[in-house]
N, C-alpha and C positions, 0 to 999 in steps of 0.2 A: 504494500500500500504506500503510495507516494503522497505524503502529507507536507504541506508548507503553511506557515503562518506569516502573515505580513501586516504591516501598518496600512490602514486604509488611507486613501487619498481622496481629494475632492472628486475625482473622476468616478469613484465608487459610490457616489450618492444614490443613484437609482438602485444599485444592488443593496445598499444599506437599508433604504426605505422598504424594498421588497422583503428583505429578511426580517425586519421589524414587523411587517404585516403578517408574514408567515408565522412568526412567534406568537403574535396575538391570536391568530386563527387556531394554532395548536392549543393555546391556553383557554380557548373559548371566550376571548376578550376582544374580538375584532370590533365590537361596538364601542369599545373604550378608546380606540385609537383616534386621537385628534391632531396628530402630528401633521404639520405643514412642511413639505419638503424644503422649501426655501429657508424657513426658520431653522430647521434641523441642520441644514448645511452651514448656516452662520454660526450656530452653536458648536458644531464639530470642527469647522475649518476657518472660521472668521478670525478677526483680530484677537478676541478673547475666547480661547477654546475652553469649553465647559466639560468636555468628555473626549475620550479617545476610543478608536475602534480598531480591532484586529480582525482580519479576514482569514478564515481557515479554508484552505483549498485541498482537495483530493484529486490526484491525477490532473492538476492544472486548472481545475474548475472550482469556483467558490461554492462551498457547501455549508458554511456556518460563520458565525461571528461572535465576538465578545465586545461589549461596550462597558467601559469603566471610567471612573474619575476619582480624584483625590478627596479624602475627607480628613479629619484630624481627631486624634484621641488625646484629650487632656490628661487622662490617666497614664497613657504611654508617653505623653509629651513629644509626640512626633506624628507625622502623617500616616495615613493608611490608604488603602484603595478600596473602593466600593465597586463591586461587579454588579452593574445594573441588569445586564442581559448576557446570557450565554445560550446560544441556540445552534443546534446542528440539525439540518434537515432530516426528518425521520428516517428516510431510506439510507442515511449515512451514519446513523447512530451505531455504536459498538465498533466503529472503524478506528478508534483512537483519536479522532479529530477533537472531540470535546476535551479529552485529557490534554492534548497538545495545546489547545487554546488556553485552558486554565493554567497549564504549566507555564506558558509564556506570560500570562498576567502575573503569576507568582514570581517569575524571574524579574519582571519589571519592578514589582513591589520591593523585592530584596535589593535590587540595584539602586533604587531610590531611597533606601533606608526606611521603608515603611515598617511599622510594627504589626500591622494586621492586613488581612484581605478578608472582606466580609461580603455577604450577599444574602438575599432572601430567596426562598423557594416555596412554591405553593404546596400546602400540606397534603394535597392529594397526589402529588407527583412523586410516588414512591421510587420510580426508576431513577429519577434525578437524585433523590435523597440518598438512596443506596449507593449511587455512583459517588456522590460527594463524601459519604462516610468512608468509602473504600480508599479515598485519597487522604484520609486523616482529618477531615473536617468534622466539627461537632455542632450539634444544634444548640442554640441558646434558648432554652425553654423558659427562662425567667425574664425575658424581655418581650414587650409588646410593641409592634410598630404602630406609630401614630401618623396621621396624615391630615393636612389641610389642603383641600382641593380648591378649585377656582373661586367659587362664591365665598366660602369660608375664609380663604386666604385674603381675598379682596376686602372683606368686612374687617378682619383683624388688622390688616395693613392700614385701612382708613382710620381706625381708632387711634393709631400712633400719630398719624398726620393731624388729627383733630386735637389730641391732648398735648401735642408738642413734645412728646417724650423723645 
C-alpha cells in the first residue's frame, strides 16, 4: 500500500470542502454543514491561518484528511493541538491511512513542543474509539464539552459590548 501525507495547499480547497461534506454525511450531520467555501479558504490559507490541513493519499489519490489547530493548556503551560477532523473515506479504512494521518499530526505536535493532542469522537463511533485506544489514546470521561452556537454566541458577545467589560 502506497501511503503519502502532505500539507494541503490553496489548490486543494475543492477537495477539502468535499471531504468535509463526506465526513458530515458519514456522521449523519450533513444538515449541520454551513461552511462557505470562500470563508473556509480564508481561514485555512489567508493572512491569519486558523487551522491546518493534511491530505492523506493512497496510490497517489486523496482518500482522507486531518484538520487541526493550536490550543493552549494553562496546566501544561504550553500549546497543544486540537484535531478537529480526521476522516478516511470508508472504502479506504483499515488501509493504514488514518494511522498515518494521526501519526503525522502527533509528529507535528512533538516538533512544536506541544504537551497534548486532543480531539472528540462521537460516542456511537465504536470503530473510531477502538482505533484511537489501540494507539494509546484515553477517553476523558470526567469532562463535558460545552458549546455556544451562532445565536447564543451573538447574544453573549453583545452583552460584553453593552456592559463595556
